[in-house]
LUMBAKE-591364 format. One record per residue (C-alpha): x negated, z negated, y negated. Coordinates in steps of 0.001 Angstrom, whole numbers, plus 500000, padded with zeros to 6 digits. Layout:
REM residues N
XZY;...
END
This chain:
REM residues 174
091202724633163699;092559726149160538;094916724133158360;095912724200154718;096149721213152418;098554721034149506;100497718530147433;103722717448149094;107106718282147587;110510716657148034;111355719504150439;108673718119152784;110324714698153151;112243715477156387;109113716851158087;107013713881156919;109695711479158154;109531713179161566;105732713087161661;105304709377160901;106759707892164130;105115710568166287;101748709762164705;102211705998164851;103302705897168495;100779708527169577;097668707278167814;098106703523167448;099070702611171023;095549701342171800;095726698812168959;099390697776168750;102266697246171179;105154699745171212;107406696953169863;105126696291166900;104776699989166107;108552700348166186;108948697255163976;106493698769161460;108555701950161116;110493701509157898;108964698492156191;105330699623156637;105296703184158006;107697705358156009;107896708099153418;107199706819149913;108873709319147619;107047707931144576;103776709276145944;105366712715146101;106888712306142633;103503711207141239;101849714246142865;099351712065144719;100462712826148277;099122715655150400;100357717449153496;098288719449155970;099954722451157562;098924724251160739;100808726581163007;103693726666160527;104378722928160451;103237719748158725;100675718098161001;099218715497158663;099866713650155437;098376711015153192;097241710391149670;096600707850147000;098593705855144482;098151704938140864;100811702231141267;100315698629142377;101668699085145906;099384699217148946;101858700261151656;105533700689152457;108343703051151679;110651703301148667;110534699600147820;110611699408144041;108738701524141567;105551699503141118;103789699430137778;101090701939136933;097542700655137344;094900700582134626;092097702819135991;089503701117133782;089937697782135579;092122698235138687;091604700213141901;093796703063143035;095034702740146590;094702705072149536;098089705378151212;100109706592154177;097722708622156333;099475710054159400;098309712876161675;100138714424164597;098370713351167821;097925716994168890;095883717588165714;093915714320165566;090154714289165030;090052717800163646;089243717035160015;092739716573158608;092283712906157657;088862713692156209;090249716525154078;093045714313152753;090555711543152000;088248713879150061;091173715314148068;092483711815147315;089100710525146154;088555713539143894;092032713214142370;091774709442141793;088332709813140226;089576712616137964;092206710194136612;089530707643135728;089656705304138721;086328703785139707;087421701921142813;089736702514145766;091461699968147947;093610700229151048;095304698348153839;094076699873157103;095704699656160460;093242698675163150;093342702312164265;092400703549160792;089423701246160170;086810703632161701;088003706572159555;087860704561156370;084504702985157254;083143706504157790;084063707240154170;082241704190152862;085074701677152700;083976698099153354;086155695464154949;087191692770152486;089537690690154665;091627690654157792;095312690159157085;098788690509158513;101804692183156951;105473691725157741;107135694284159974;110750693906161088;112156691575163771;109874688767162600;106765690612163816;103542690748161827;101032693592161960;097303692816161904;095555694975159293;092264695106157422;091949695289153656;089130697589152582;087677698911149327;084958701105147893;083609702298144589;083891705967143677;
END
């Protein structure tokens, strides 16, 4: 499959916002209930415009539409949407974070996540970061493990409606 990868722009926000629930419901159903996935939309799974503003967020395009997205952050936020600005991290002593990977189910397992991961690692390293961290959904753990991330702890994060989403914190040196 042929796709192109580029930095996201503000014009991509509507397409990314459409992609996120399709990806979450289509790819995470084996690990989470439909109610929990729905409760995660917004507080956990959402467009973070700061990633786009910081030029650390990528989109993959195929067949004339955005079919994947994800990136990294140089701010101290591990997940979520536009919830405060977050301070900038010190790359000499703090890890950058991998953030917001979503792929359309029709395009899953075709190298999109891998391409975004490689681009994110290269970009974070070029800005002086020596370590990456992330909060993985249970569905995402195999992808991140494939790229050398090691599990550091199991955790839960707050979704809406009083629900909590099981996740895995992971990290790696770059």
